[in-house]
N, C-alpha and C positions, 0 to 999 in steps of 0.2 A: 658456098658459105655453110658452115655446120649449123644444124638446127639447135635452137635453145632447148635444153632439157629442164622441164618444169613439172613438178607434181604438187599435189595439194591433199591435205588430210585434215579432218577435224580432230583436235586434240584438247584434252582437258588440261587444267593448270598442273595437276600432279604428273601427267604424262609429259608435258612440255618441260617441267623442271627435273625430269630425269636426265636431261641433256645439260651441256654446258654452252655458255654464250659468251661471245666477245662483242663489245660495241666498238666498231671500227672508227677510225679518225674522221671519216667524212660525215658521221652522224652529228646532229645537233646536240647541244647540252640538254639536260633535263630542264623543262620549262614549265611543268604544271604547277598551278597555283591552287589555292584553297577551293575556288569554284569547280576546278577540274577534279580534285580529290573528292569533293562532296557528290558531284554527279556520278563518278565511278562507284562510290560506296552505295549511294542511294539506289541506283539502277539495279545493282546486284541484290541489294536488300529487298527491293520491290518484287523482283522475280522470285526470290527465296520465299517471301511471305505469301505470294499468290499461289505457288505450286512448287514445293521443295523437291519434286521429282523431274521437273522440267528443266532442260538445259537453257543456259543464258549465253547467247552468242556475243562475244567480246569484240570481234573484228578480225582483221587479217594480221598475220605475222609473217613477214617476208624474210626468209633465211637463206644464206649461202654456206654450203658445206665448207668446213675448214679443210684445206688440202692436206694437212698432216694429222688430223685427228677426226675420225668418222663420228665421234660422239660429241663434237664441238661445232658450233655454227656462228657465222658472223650474223649479227642482227642488222638488216638493211633497212627495214621499216617496221614500226610497231614498238620501238624501244621505250617510248613513253609509257605505254601500257604494261609492257613486260617489267620495266623497272619498278613501276608502281606496284605491281603484283608482288614482286620480290620484297619490297619494303613492307607491304601488308603481311606477308608470310613471316617476316622477322617479328612483327608485332604479335601475330598469333602465337609464335613460339614463346614469346616472353610471357603472354597470358597463360599458356599452358604450363610453363614452369611453376607459375604461382598457384594455379587452380586445377590443372590437369593431372592425368596419369603419366607414367614413364612412356607407355606405349603411344599415347597421344602426342607427347612431346617428340618422340622418335620419328613418327611419320611426317610431322610438320618440318622437322630439322632436315630431313632427307632432301626437301625441296630447296633448302638454302646452301647445303654444303655436303660434301662426302668425306669421310675420314680416310686418309691415305698414310703410308709409312712416313711421309714428310710432314704430316699435319693435315689440317683441314683444307680441302679444295673447294673454293666457293663457286657457285653456279654462274655468276656473272663477273666478267672481267670488264671493268669500266674504262672509259675513254682515256683518262689521264692518270698517270702514275700517283699523283697526289690524291685524286678521287678514289683510286683503288685502295690506297693505304687507309684512308679515312673510313671507307665503307667496310673494309675487312675488320678494322678495329671496332667499328660500330656493331657489326654482326656478332662479334665476339663477347659483347656486353652480356652479362649472365641474366639479369632480371630487368623487368619493366622499369623499375626505379633507376637501375644503373644506366639503362639506355637513355632515359630522360635527363639524367644528371649529365651524361656524356654530351648530349645535344646542347644543354645550357652551357656547358664548359666551352665547347666549340664556338658557339655564338659570342660568348664573352671575349674570346681570343680574337675574334674578327678576321681570322686567316683563311676562312673557307671561301670558295667561289660562290657566285649566285646559284649555280647549278647544284652544288653541294648543299647550300643552305636550303634550297627547295626540297631536296630529297629528305633531309632530316626534318624539315617542317612537315613533310607529308606523313611521316611516322607520328609526329606529335598530334596532327589533326586527326589521323585515323584513330589514335588512342582516344581522343575526345569523343569522336563519333560512336565508337564501340561502347564506351561507358554510358553515354546518353541513351544507347539503344538497349543494352543488356544489363544495366544496373539500376536498382531501385532502392532508395534510401541507403546509398552507398554499399549495397550488397550485390555482388555480381552473380548473375544467373549463368554459371559456366555451362551447364547442360544446354541451354538455348544457344549460347555463343558457339559451343563446339558443333552444334548442328549447322550454324551458319558457316563456320570454318570448313566443315565437311562438304557443304554445298559448294563453297568457293572452290575447293580442290577438285571435286568430282564433276560439277555441273557447269562451271564457267569454262566455255569452249572458245578457242581460237581456230580460225581457219589458217592452218599453217602452210604457207607456199614455200617449197624447197627449190633451190636452184643448185646446180653443181659447181658454180664458180661465181665470184664476185661480180665480174663484168656483166654476166647475164642478169644478176640481181639488180645491178644499178640501172640497167635499161628499164626494168619494171618500176624501179623506185621513183623515177622521174614523173611517173603518172599516178602516184599514190599519195594519199594524205594520211596523217595521223589522226586518230579519233580525238576531237576536241581542239587540236591546235594544227591548223593547216601549214603545209610547207611554205615557207616564205621565199622570196626571190634570192635571199641570201643563202638559205639552205640549198637551193638548186645550184648556186654558184659553187658552193663548197663541194657538192657532189660532181660537178663538171670538172673541177680542178683535180680531184682525186681519180676520176676516171682516166685522166691523161698522164698519170704517173707511170714511169717506165717500170715494167714488170721486174727487171733484174735488180733494181734498187727500191722496191716497193716498201719494205718494212722501214728502211732508213728514212726515205722520203716522206712516208706517212707520218712518222713521228715529227719530222722537221716541219712539215706543213701543218700538222695539228697544233704545234706550239705557236706557229705564226698566226694561225686562225684565231686561237685563244687571245693573242695579243691584239688582233684586229677587233674582236668583239669587246674587249675591255676598253680599247681606245674609243669606240663609238659609245659604249655604255656610260662612260664617265661624263658625258656631255649631253645627257638626255634633256637637261633643263633648257637647252637651246633648240629643242625640237630637232635634234640631229639623230637620224635613224640610219641603219645600214642600207635600207632601200632607197632612202632619199640621197645618201652619199652615192650609191652605185649609179643612180640616174645621172647625177651630175658628172660622175667620172666617165660614163660612156658617152654622154654628150660632148665632153671635152676631147675624148679619144677619137670620136668619129666626125666631129665638127657639125653634128646635127642636133637640132633643138626639138624635133618632132617626136621625141621618145617619151612615151607615157610611162608613169611610175609602174603600172601594172604589166608593162611589156619589157621590163629591163632585162629579165633573164633571157628571153628570146633574142634580144639584141646582142647580148654578151655571147650567147651560144652561136649566133650567126657570124659574129666577128671574132670567134676564137683564134683564127689564124692571125688576123691583124693584131690582136691583143697578145699573141704569143703563148696562148693557153695550150694549144695542141703540142707545139714544139717543146715548150719548157714551162710547165705549170708553176714550178717553184719560182722561177725568175718572174713570170707573169704576176704572181701573187705578191712578190716583193714590191712590185710597182704599185699595186693596189693598196698594200699596207702603208707604204710611204706617203701616198696620196691621201689615205685616210687620216694619218697623223697631221699632215698639213692642213687638211680640211678642218679638222677639229681645232687645231691651233688658231687658224684664221677666224673661225666663227665663234668659238667659245672663249678664247683667251686673248684675242687681239694680237697674236704673235706669228712670226714665221716658224720658229722652232720652240720647243717647250722650254729650252734654256735661254732663248733669246730675249730681247727687250720688247716691251709693248710698243706697238706701232699705232700712232693716233688715228690714222685713217681707218684702220680695222676696228679700233675701239668705237670710233664714231659711227661706223656702219652697224655695230651692235646696237647702239642707241636708236638708230633708224630702223632697225629690225629688218634688214634686208639680207638676202642670201645669194644673189646673183653674182656678187663679186667673186665667188669661188670659180665661176666659169672662166674668169680671166686670170685667176692667180693659181689654179690648180696644176698647171703644167709649166712652172716657172723655175725648175731647178737650176737652170743655166743663168738665171737673172742675178746680177750683182745685188747685194743687200741694199745699198743706197738707192738703186733704181727701183727695187721692189717696194721700198718705203714711199718713194715719191709716187709710184704708180698706184699705190693703195689710196693715197689722198686724191688723186685724179679720178679714180673709180668712184669714190665717194661723191665727188662733184657731179659726175655724170649721172649717177643713179639718182641723186636728189633733183637734178635738173629734169630728168625723165619724170619723176614723180610729179613735180609741180606742172610740168607741161602736158601731162596726161598721156605720155607714150605708153602703149600697151606692153606689158611684160613679155608677151610671146614675140613682139617685134624685136626687142633688144636682146632677148635670149638667143635668137637666131644669129644676130650680128655678133654677140659675144662668142658663140661657139665657133663661128667662122674665123674670127680674129685669133682665137686661141689655137685653132688647128692650122691656120695658114701663116701666122706671124709670131704669136707670143712665145710659143715653145722654142723658137729659134733665137730669141733675144738673149745674148750673152755679153753685151757690152753696152756702154752708155750711148755710143754712136748708133747702134741698131735701134735702141729704144727711142732716141730723138727722132729718128727717121719714121718709126711707126707713129709716134705722137703726131708729128707734123703732116704726115700723109693721110692718116686714117682717124686717129682718136680725136684730136682737137677739132678738125672739121665737123665731126659728128656732134661734139659738144656744142660749138658755135652756132650750128644751124638751128638749135633750139633757143637761141638767145631772145628772140623777139617774143615768142610765145611765153617763155619763162618770165620775162619782164612784165608783160601784161597780166599774167595770172598772179604773180607774186604781189603786184600792186593792188590786187583785189582780194588777196588771201584772208581767210577768216577762219574762226574756229568751226564754223558750219562745215561739216563733212570732213574735218581734219581731226584724226584721233589725237588724244592727249600726248602720247609720247612723241609724236611728230611736232606738235606745238612746242614741247619743251626742247626738242632738238633744235628747231629753228631759232627760238629765243636764246638758247644756250650758245648756238654758233654766232649769233649777232653780238651777244655779250662778250664772248671770248674774243672776238675780233678787236673790239675797242680796248679790252685789257691788253692785248698784244700791241696795239698801237701806242699804248701808254708805256710800253716796255716791260710788262710783266706777263709771263706765260702762265695761263691757267688752262688745265686740260678741260675738254668738254665735260668729262665725267665729274670733275671737281665742281664746275660751275652748276651743273644740273642737280648735283647732290646737296650742295650748300644752299642754293637759291632755287629750291624745287617748287616754290609756290608761284603760280601764274597770277599776277595781279591785274585786275581790270581797272583801268584808270577811271573811266566811267563805270560805275559798279554794276554788278549783275542785278542786284536788288536795290535800286536807287531810293534814297529818301525823298522827301517832298521838296527840299531845296534843290536837288539835282534835277528832278522832274520839271520843275518850274524854269530853271536856268537853261535847259537844253532846247526847249521850244520845238520838240519833235513829237510825232505820233509814237505810240508804244511799239508799233512795228519797225518804224525807221530807227528808233532808239535801240531796239534789240539787234538790229542789223549792224549799226555802228559799234555797239558795245562789244560785238564778236570780232570786229576787224583787227588784224594784226597790229595796226597802228594804235590801237587802244590797249595793247597788252605789253607787259614787261615782267620782269622777275623780281621777287622781293623775299627776303628771308621770312621764315614763318612768324616770328615774333612781331616784326613790323607789319606784316600782312594782316595779322589779327587786330593790330591797333588802327591800321588804316580803315579797315572794315568797309562800310558802304557809304562813306561820307563824300562830300563834294570835293573837288580838286583842291581848293584853297586850304582845306583841313588837312589833306594828304601831304602837302608840300613839305612839312617838317620831316615826315617819315621817309620821303623820297631822298631828302638831303642827307639823312643819316645812314642811307644804304651805301655801302662801299662799292657796289657794282656800278660801273660807269654807265651802263645802258640805262639804268634807272636814275642815277644821280643827275645825268645831263638833262633830264626832263625839266628840272627846275633850278639848275645851278650852272653858272658860267665856270667852265673848267680850264680857263687859260692858265691857271696855276700849275698845270701839269706840263707846261712848256710850250714853245711855239710849234714844234712838229706836231704835237698832238692837237693844238688849237687849229693848225692848218688842216689836219685830217677832219675835224668836225666841220670846219668851213666848207671843205670839198664835198661833203655829203649833206650840207644845208642842215646841220644839227645845231640848234640853239635852244635856250631855255624858254619854256612857256609860262606866261603870267596867268593865263586862264585855260579852260579846256572846253572845246566844242567840236562839232563835226568837222569844221575846216581844219582844226589842229590835228584831228585823227588822220585826215587825208594827207596833210603835209607831212606828218611823221611817217606815214606808210610809204610815201615817196621817198623819203630819206633812207628808210630801211631797205627799200628796193634797190636803191643806188648802192648801198653797202653790200647787199646780196649778190649783185653782179660781180663785185670784187671777191667776196668770200668764196663763192662757187665757181670762180675761174672763168667768168664771162666778160670781163672788162677789157680784153686784149683786142677784140675786133668789134 
C-alpha cells in the first residue's frame, strides 16, 4: 500500500491567498453565525492590541492538490475560517477604496482575485453554481455602500440559500464591528484600521496541511473539526458518500450528489419546528435498516460506516443516497405534515400522532414504499392506537422501539398487499395491542391531570369528543375539535366558591384529587368557559346545554333527539345526564369514558 504524502507549513493570510481554492461537494455549507463572527474578529483584535508583532494562530487548513492545476487546492477542512477570511478581505477592500491609497487597495485586492485576459479570476470557487455567481457578483461591488445595498437587495428577493445568507450577513456584521472599533463620532480612523488589516494579512497564521490527492485528505478529514462548529454526523455521512464515488465519473457524480445533498438539507430544514434534525432522522433510518434499536444518537455515523455494504454505500453511493433522500422526504411528510407524500391527502392517524407528540411511528412507516395507500392509512391509525395504549399502560419507549425495529426489518418492508397486511396484524400487531388491555383499562379509569401534560389531556378529551360526534353521524377531525374547543373545563372548579366547598363534603386534599380526575373534565368553547367560571354544577348547566359538542352537552341533557342509534350508543356506554355533581358522579363518568376509550383505541375486540 502506498504511503500517504503529507506536508505542513505555517502560512499567513497573504501567503495563503496567493493560491486558488475550490470547495468540493462533500464540504458542508457555510454555517457560521454572529457569535462565530464576533469570536473570530475579537480574538484577532485582542492579539493585535496586545502585540502587533506577534503571530496569531488561526488553526489548521487541510488542502488537497488539484490534479490539473498546481496553484489550486481543494479545501477539505477549514473552509468556514477560509471563507470568513475571504469575506473580511472583501470588506477591507471596500474600506480601502473609500479611505486608503491605490497601493493599499491593490495589495488587498490581490487576495481576492487576479486579473487575467478573460477577466478577474476569484480566489475561491464555491460549492454550488448559484453560490459562485452570487459571490462573484458580490465581490465585484465597487464600494462599501454598493455592497451593503447588494446584500439588502438579495435578502428582499428571498432567493438565496441559508448558506449564502450567512455569508452576506458575515460581511454586514464585520462592517458593524469594524466601525465600532475604528470610528469615533462617525469619523473613521483609517490609519489604525489599516494597521489591523496589515496585521490580519501578515500575522494571522494557518497551519496548512497539504496532501497530494483528495482520498488522502478525506482520511484525515474524518478526524478533524472546524474551529467553532464541530463536524456533525451528517457531515461525516456526506464525506463517506463522496469517498466512494467512482473515480472515472467523479466530476459528474460529485455534481449530482451535491445537488441531492442540498435537497436533503432543505427537506430537513423546512420542518425544524417539529424537532426534526438530520441526525435524528439518520438515527431512525439506520434503526429501520438494521432492525436494531440500541443505536445512540452520538454513534449514528459509526453505525452507518460499519454497515456501508448493507446500505449499498460502497457499491453505489448515488443509489444509496437516493434511498436516504426518499426516506427523509417520507419522514418529514409523516411527522411534519401528516401525509404520505407532499402532494397527497392528510391522514388522520398521522395528524393525531402530531397532537400526541410522538415520533416512534416513523420506525414502522419509514420502509413502506410497497404498502398500498389504503393499507398505509389504516396502519397509521392502528399505530396511533398502540402508541397511546403504551403511553397509558406505562410501557417503556426502549421496549417498544426494539419491537418496532424488528417488525420493520422482518415484516413491514415486505407488505405489498392487503392480505400480507392482515396476516401481520393478526399474527403480531393486534396480539401486542390486546395484551395491554387490562393494564390500560385499569390506568385509564384512574387517569388524572396529575402527571399528564396538557397536550395529552387535550388529545384524550378531543378523541372522546370526536368519537361521539362520529356516532351522531358527523365527522370532525381531532385537530378541529381541539382548535375550536380548546378550553379544558373542570366541572368541579379548580378554585371552588363556598357553595361548592360546602356541597362536596370532602377534605381539600380529596377535593383536589377528584377535581383533576378525567371524569371531572370536559371541553368547552372559550366564551362559555369564561361564563361558567368557578360556579357550582347547577349554575353551569345552561352553559353545558348551549355547548354544541356532545361530550359536554350529554352531561346535562338527554340526547334521544339525535335518533335511536345514537341513543343506543349512549346507553351502551352508560352515558346519561346528571342532575347533580359529586365524587360518585365523577367516578361513574370516568367508568363510562373508560368504556368508550376501549373502543376508540381498538381494545374492544378481545
